[in-house]
ROPATI-302757 format. One record per residue (C-alpha): y, z, x. Coordinates in steps of 0.001 Angstrom, whole numbers, plus 524288, in hexadecimal, padded with zeros to 5 digits. Layout:
% residues N
    py    pz    px
     Y     Z     X
...
END
This chain:
% residues 423
    py    pz    px
 4CFC3 D1187 D1F01
 4CFCC D0879 D1331
 4DD62 D0AFE D0DB7
 4DB0D D0450 D00A8
 4CEA5 D0C10 CFE43
 4D556 D18E7 D01A5
 4E0C6 D1611 CF89E
 4D76A D121F CEDD1
 4D074 D1F4E CEE40
 4DD65 D26A9 CEE2C
 4DE55 D2A3A CFC9E
 4EB4B D2559 D0260
 4E731 D1C2D D0D50
 4F39D D1EBF D1518
 4EFB8 D2D1B D1644
 4E0F8 D2B99 D17D9
 4E05D D30B4 D25D8
 4E877 D3C57 D219A
 4DE6C D3FBC D1742
 4D3BF D3F64 D21AE
 4DBF9 D483C D2A3C
 4DD71 D521B D1F37
 4CEA5 D5224 D1D32
 4CBCB D553A D2B7C
 4D6EF D5F05 D2CF1
 4D2AE D66B3 D20EB
 4C497 D667E D259E
 4C91B D6DF6 D319C
 4D1E2 D76FE D29D0
 4C796 D7A83 D1FC3
 4BB2E D7BC0 D27B8
 4BB21 D8AB1 D26DF
 4BFDE D8C8B D18E2
 4B292 D8F0A D12A0
 4AC81 D9790 D1D4A
 4B759 D9F24 D240D
 4B7AB DAA51 D1A36
 4A8F2 DAD5D D1A04
 4A84B DAB89 D28E4
 4B32C DB566 D2B07
 4AC6D DBECE D21B6
 4A05C DBDE0 D2A66
 4A921 DC2F3 D3557
 4ADD3 DCEB4 D2DB3
 4B969 DC978 D25F8
 4BB23 DCD8B D17C3
 4BE24 DC4DF D0C05
 4CBC4 DCAD2 D0BB6
 4CE2B DC796 D1A22
 4C9C0 DB9A0 D17DB
 4D288 DB8DA D0BE0
 4DE26 DBD54 D1400
 4DB18 DB353 D1EA2
 4DAB3 DA82A D14DE
 4E67A DAD93 D0D93
 4EFA1 DAD93 D1959
 4EAAB DA004 D1C98
 4EDBE D9BE8 D0ECD
 4FB97 DA155 D0F54
 4FF83 D98C5 D1ACB
 4F7ED D8D53 D154D
 4FF70 D8E80 D0896
 50C87 D8EFD D0FB6
 508D0 D831F D17B8
 5042D D7BEF D0B90
 51108 D7EB5 D04B9
 5196D D78CE D0F66
 5109D D6D80 D1329
 516CF D6464 D092F
 524EC D66E5 D0CCD
 521BB D66EC D1B51
 51CD1 D5916 D1956
 52A03 D55F5 D134E
 53143 D5B7B D1F1A
 52847 D587D D2AA0
 51FB4 D4D85 D257D
 51113 D4E79 D2313
 50C21 D4BC3 D30C1
 51478 D5607 D3777
 510ED D6006 D2D32
 5027C D5CE2 D2E9A
 502F7 D5E1A D3D7C
 50922 D6B85 D3BF2
 4FDB9 D6F1E D332D
 4F404 D6AD4 D3D9E
 4FABD D72EB D482B
 4FB7F D7F36 D3FCB
 4ED45 D7DD6 D3BBB
 4E8B5 D7D06 D49DE
 4F0EC D88DB D4DBE
 4EBEF D912A D4281
 4DDBE D8D24 D440F
 4DDA6 D8F4A D52C4
 4E33F D9CF8 D5145
 4DA4B DA066 D45E2
 4CE28 D9CD5 D4DA9
 4D221 DA032 D5B91
 4D9E2 DACAD D5965
 4D391 DB0EC D4CA4
 4C579 DAD21 D49E5
 4C115 DAB51 D580F
 4C867 DB7A2 D5C32
 4BE99 DC0F7 D55EC
 4C3A8 DBD82 D484F
 4D155 DC2C8 D4A8D
 4D5AA DC3E1 D3C59
 4E440 DC4D6 D3F4D
 4E402 DB82F D4742
 4DBB1 DB1A5 D3CF1
 4E5BD DB500 D3279
 4F152 DB048 D3AA2
 4EBAF DA341 D3EC1
 4E4B6 DA01A D320B
 4F205 DA248 D2BE6
 4F828 D9884 D3571
 4ED0E D8EED D32FC
 4F0B4 D8EEB D249D
 4FD0D D8733 D2780
 4F50A D7BF6 D2CEE
 4ED98 D73D1 D231F
 4F7D2 D737F D1825
 501C6 D6D6E D215A
 4F7AB D632F D24C8
 4F07A D6060 D1820
 4FADA D62D1 D0DBF
 50508 D5B28 D1562
 4FBCF D4FA2 D1467
 4FADD D51FE D05C2
 509B8 D50B3 D04C7
 50896 D4424 D0CAA
 4FEEE D3F16 D0286
 50804 D42DC CF752
 5131E D3AD7 CFD24
 50B55 D2EB9 D00E9
 5028C D2D03 CF4EC
 506B3 D2682 CE80C
 50679 D3011 CDC9C
 4FC21 D2875 CD516
 4F295 D2A7A CE069
 4F739 D37CB CE4FE
 4ECBC D3FEB CDE38
 4E20C D37C1 CE4A2
 4E8AA D38A9 CF1F8
 4E9D3 D475F CF071
 4DB8F D47E2 CEC43
 4D7E5 D419C CF91D
 4E03D D4B97 D0067
 4D904 D56F2 CFA1D
 4CC33 D4FBE CFC7C
 4CE45 D4FA4 D0B40
 4D525 D5CEA D0B66
 4CA2E D63F7 D043F
 4BFB2 D5BC8 D0AA1
 4C409 D6081 D17E4
 4C7A0 D6E78 D1438
 4BBEB D7253 D0BFC
 4B123 D6845 D0DE1
 4B0BB D6253 D1B7B
 4B5BD D6EF9 D214E
 4AABD D76A5 D1AC5
 4A00F D6CD7 D1E55
 4A506 D6BFB D2C5B
 4A4F1 D7ADB D2D50
 4969B D7B95 D2977
 4934A D7321 D354C
 49D89 D7896 D3E98
 49A93 D8705 D3C4F
 48C2B D84B5 D3F4E
 48EE9 D7CCB D4B98
 49BD2 D8230 D50A3
 49D31 D8FBB D4ADA
 4A807 D94D3 D421D
 4B2D2 D9648 D4C3F
 4B0AD D88F9 D5297
 4B04A D82EB D4518
 4BDD6 D8880 D42AF
 4C2C6 D8286 D4F6B
 4BE16 D74EA D4B74
 4C7AE D7534 D4015
 4D2B7 D7217 D4995
 4CC08 D6587 D4E18
 4CA2A D613A D3FFE
 4D84D D6435 D3C8A
 4DD6D D5C60 D4817
 4D49E D50DC D4490
 4D9DA D510B D36B0
 4E7DA D5150 D3BCA
 4E569 D4548 D4423
 4E0BB D3D64 D3860
 4EB5B D4239 D2F12
 4F6F2 D416A D384F
 4F3C0 D3762 D42CA
 4E9A6 D2DDE D3D66
 4F0A8 D2E32 D303F
 4FC35 D24FD D3235
 502CF D2728 D251B
 51027 D2D80 D2558
 51852 D349D D1B41
 526E1 D328C D1D22
 52F3F D3C1C D1592
 53DE5 D3E2F D1537
 5439C D3E6E D22DE
 55047 D42EC D28DC
 550F0 D4F6E D2101
 558A9 D5B05 D25F3
 552DF D6868 D2897
 558BF D6D21 D1BC8
 551E2 D622C D1477
 544EB D65D4 D1AB3
 546D2 D7426 D1742
 549BB D7033 D0932
 53D36 D6841 D0933
 535AC D7426 D0DB8
 53C31 D7C47 D0329
 53772 D725D CF91C
 529CA D7755 CFBAB
 52E69 D8416 CF57B
 5386A D7FF8 CEB4D
 530C8 D74E9 CE4EA
 527F0 D7EF6 CDE5F
 533DB D83E0 CD6E1
 539D1 D7679 CD47A
 52CFC D7084 CCFD1
 524D9 D7B0D CC8CF
 519B3 D717D CC677
 51851 D6FF2 CD536
 516D3 D7EB5 CD613
 50C4A D7E53 CCB8B
 50552 D73EC CD373
 50595 D7CD5 CDF53
 4FFBD D880F CD778
 4F4D9 D7F61 CD22A
 4F21A D7A66 CDFE6
 4F0E6 D886E CE497
 4E6E5 D8B8B CDA16
 4DF6B D7F14 CDD51
 4D95C D83DE CEA15
 4DB27 D92A9 CE97F
 4CCA2 D943F CE67D
 4C93A D8B18 CF1AA
 4CEE8 D94D3 CFB56
 4CA22 DA0DE CF408
 4BBE6 D9CCB CF2B0
 4B828 D9C95 D014A
 4BC67 DAACA D02C7
 4B3E4 DB0E9 CF838
 4AA7B DA6E5 CF272
 4A134 DA67E CFE45
 49F95 DB541 CFD44
 49DDC DB4A7 CEE7B
 493D3 DA9B0 CEF75
 48C4B DB0F5 CFA00
 48906 DBB12 CEF98
 4817D DB02B CE8BD
 47A3E DAB7C CF4D6
 483D1 DA103 CF971
 485F4 DA247 D0855
 4925C D9DA8 D0F49
 48BAF D9168 D148B
 4882F D8D5D D06AC
 495FF D909F D024A
 49B3F D873B D0CB5
 492CF D7C87 D06E5
 497AC D7F99 CF924
 4A5CD D7FCE CFDED
 4A43D D7292 D047A
 49DDF D6D06 CF823
 4A908 D724C CEFC5
 4B321 D6B10 CF7B2
 4AAF8 D5EE1 CF953
 4AC04 D5E30 CEA90
 4BA61 D6198 CEB57
 4BE29 D56B8 CF4AE
 4B722 D4C8A CEC7A
 4BDED D5123 CE02F
 4CB16 D5179 CE727
 4CA23 D42B4 CE6B2
 4C4AE D4241 CD8F3
 4CEED D4B2F CD313
 4D9A5 D4410 CDA71
 4D5B1 D37E4 CD2F7
 4D310 D3F63 CC650
 4E0B1 D4547 CC743
 4E6D9 D37BD CC7DF
 4DED9 D3399 CBBF0
 4DE8B D3F7D CB2F1
 4EB4D D45C5 CB6E8
 4EE56 D4F4A CC1CA
 4F0E9 D5B1A CB923
 4E4E8 D594A CB091
 4DC23 D585A CBC7E
 4E1A6 D64CE CC27D
 4E19B D6CAA CB5D6
 4D401 D69CC CB0AF
 4CB9F D6638 CBC4F
 4D2D5 D6ED8 CC608
 4D76D D7B37 CBF40
 4CD51 D7CB2 CB476
 4C21B D7707 CBC61
 4C477 D7F5C CC875
 4C646 D8B9E CC049
 4B8F1 D89F6 CB9EC
 4B1B6 D865C CC674
 4B80C D918C CCE07
 4B1E2 D9AF3 CC456
 4A53C D936D CC5EC
 4A4E4 D9610 CD491
 4A445 DA495 CD190
 49ADC DA49B CC614
 49169 D99BB CC9F4
 48B7A DA1B4 CD53F
 488A7 DAC8D CCB73
 48389 DA3DD CC097
 47AD1 D9BCA CC99D
 4768E DA699 CD2F5
 47D45 DA0D3 CDEDB
 477CC D930A CDCF5
 47E1C D8AEF CE7AE
 47DAC D7E48 CDFEF
 48456 D8435 CD408
 48EDD D8A9D CDC69
 490B6 D7E21 CE424
 491F3 D75F9 CD7C1
 49C83 D7EF3 CD25B
 4A386 D7EB4 CDF68
 4A312 D6FEC CE002
 4A8B1 D6F1A CD245
 4B391 D78A9 CD5FD
 4B6A6 D707D CE206
 4B74A D641C CD9DC
 4C090 D6A02 CCFD7
 4C908 D6FEB CDA8D
 4CC7C D61E6 CDDF7
 4D27D D5FD1 CD083
 4DF0B D65E4 CD5BD
 4E0E0 D5A1C CDEBF
 4EAA7 D533B CD5A0
 4F3CB D5ED4 CD781
 4F7C1 D590D CE4A8
 4FC26 D4CD2 CDD77
 50218 D53EE CD1D7
 50B2D D5D54 CD904
 51280 D53A9 CE1DF
 513D7 D4AA0 CD629
 51BA7 D5521 CCF06
 52780 D5208 CD79A
 52E20 D454A CDB26
 532A5 D4A51 CE856
 52FA3 D5635 CF0C9
 52125 D52F0 CF02E
 51F60 D59F4 CFD1F
 524F0 D6664 CF739
 51C33 D64FF CEB3C
 5107E D6316 CF41E
 51479 D6F4D CFB96
 51293 D774D CEF31
 50586 D70A2 CECF3
 501A9 D72D3 CFB13
 5057B D8111 CF9C9
 4FC3F D8197 CEE38
 4F1B5 D7BAB CF6D5
 4F43C D85CA D0163
 4F57A D920E CF917
 4E6FA D9286 CF52F
 4E35C D95BA D033E
 4EB5A DA218 D0135
 4E96E DA487 CF2A7
 4DAA1 DA298 CF2A0
 4D77D DAC93 CFD4F
 4E1E7 DB5D3 CF7DD
 4DB68 DB5D3 CEA67
 4CE63 DB906 CF0BB
 4D434 DC3B8 CF935
 4DB55 DCA1D CEDDA
 4D118 DC93F CE330
 4C396 DC8AE CE973
 4C398 DD77A CEB1A
 4C7BF DDC24 CDD95
 4C284 DD0A9 CD58F
 4B75A DCB00 CDD8A
 4B34F DBCC9 CDE67
 4B31F DBB6E CCF92
 4C161 DBF81 CCE59
 4C5A9 DB626 CD91E
 4BE56 DAAE8 CD2AB
 4C4D5 DAD73 CC586
 4D253 DADF0 CCBD5
 4CFEB DA0B4 CD23B
 4CAC4 D9AD4 CC582
 4D670 D9FAA CBD9C
 4DF98 D99B3 CC7A4
 4D919 D8C7E CC572
 4DAB6 D8D81 CB6B5
 4E900 D9136 CB8BA
 4EB23 D850B CC0FA
 4E72C D7C8F CB558
 4F1CD D82BA CAD07
 4FC0F D8108 CB7A7
 4F860 D72CE CB9FF
 4FB42 D6F88 CABC0
 509B8 D71BC CAE93
 50A44 D6929 CBAD5
 50ED6 D5CA5 CB459
 5149D D50E1 CBB4A
 522A0 D4D7E CB756
 51D84 D4179 CB038
 513D9 D49AD CA869
 51E63 D5385 CA4D7
 52765 D48A8 CA03E
 51C8C D42AF C980F
 51A36 D4FDF C9181
 528BD D510C C8E61
 52946 D4320 C8900
 51D10 D454E C80CC
 52333 D51AA C7B55
 52FAF D4A62 C77C7
 52805 D3F88 C7129
 52029 D4998 C6980
 52C85 D505E C650F
 5329B D4372 C60CF
 5266D D3FEA C5922
 5263C D4D52 C52CE
 53495 D4C44 C4EF8
END
C-alpha cells in the first residue's frame, strides 16, 4: 500500500490492514441484519419475539462495548480482539446449529444470540481505541471517519449485498454459516497481516488492572461531558437498529416488498459510508460540535420523520422513499466527529472515555428494539417514528454542552474580557 497516499487521505498507513480486517469482519457479522426479522416472521415469529431476540443481543453487546476500551488498557488490543473472535464463533455456531437449524428452537436462539453479542464490540471497538491512541489529534476525526466507513460498509452494505446473492444460491441457513469464514478472514488481516502494535503501560499489578476496569464506570461521574457524549452516541444509531424490525412491515403496506427494502437499506448505508469520510473531514474543518448538532441531530430528526411520511405522500414511490433514506444515511454520518471529540475531553484515561463512547455505540442494539417492542403496540409505527425523531433533536441540545477544555477556557476568558470592558 502507498503509505503517503493513505496518510494524505486521512487513513493511518500503519493501521491500513487493520481497517481492511474490520471491513471483512463486519461484513460477516452484519450479513443477516436486514433480513433476519422478516425471515423469522415468515416462520411464525411475532414482532415482539423478534424485538426480544434483538434486545437480549443488544444487552450483551452493550456490556461488551462498555468494557472494550478498558480491556484494551489491561490486555492490549490484539488479545482483546482475539477474545472477540472466539466469542463470536461460539455464539454464532450455537445460534445456527442449536437454534435456527434445530427447528427454530427459540430458547437456544435467545441464549446463543445473547452470547454472540459479546463478539464484535471486543473486536471492532478495541481497534477504535487503538486508532485513538496512535493517531495525532489534528487527524483523528478523519481517521475515525475511515473506521466508521469500513465498519458500516461491512455491517450494512457489503453484508446486505452479499446476502442477496448468498440467500439465492446457498439458502438462509448456509448463508448464516458463511459469516464465520468472513469473520476469521477479517481477523487474519487485522491481527496477523497488520504488523502495528500498541504498547501500553506494563508491569501493573492486579489491583491496578482492576482500577483500570473500574475507570470504565467511574469516568462518567468524574467527567460529565464524557457521559453526555455516550448519551449522544446512543441516540446516533438507535433508529438504525429499530428500523429493520418495523419499517419493512410498514413499507409493505405501501407495496414495498422485503427484497426491495434490502436494496433501499443497502443504498442508505452506501450513502452513509461515503459521508462517514466526508463528515470526518467536515468535522475537522467546521468544528466537531457544530457538525454533530446541525447535520447530525437536526438533520436526522427531520429525515427520520420523512421516512414515515414520504411513503404516504408519494403513494409508496420507491425512488422518493429511497432518496429520503439515502439522505438519512448521509446525515447519520455527521455523528462521526463524536469519536474524536469524546477522547479529546480527557488528557489521560482515553481508553475509559472510549469505553463510555463504545457503550453508547452498543446500547442502540438494545434500545432500538426495546422502543419498538414497547411502543409499536399502543402507538403504532407513527408513534415509534416520532420517538426516534425527538431523540435526534434532543441529541443536538446535549451536544451543545460537550465542549473541549480549550473551548471552555476560551469562553471563560471571553467573559472576563467582556466584564472588564463593561466596567
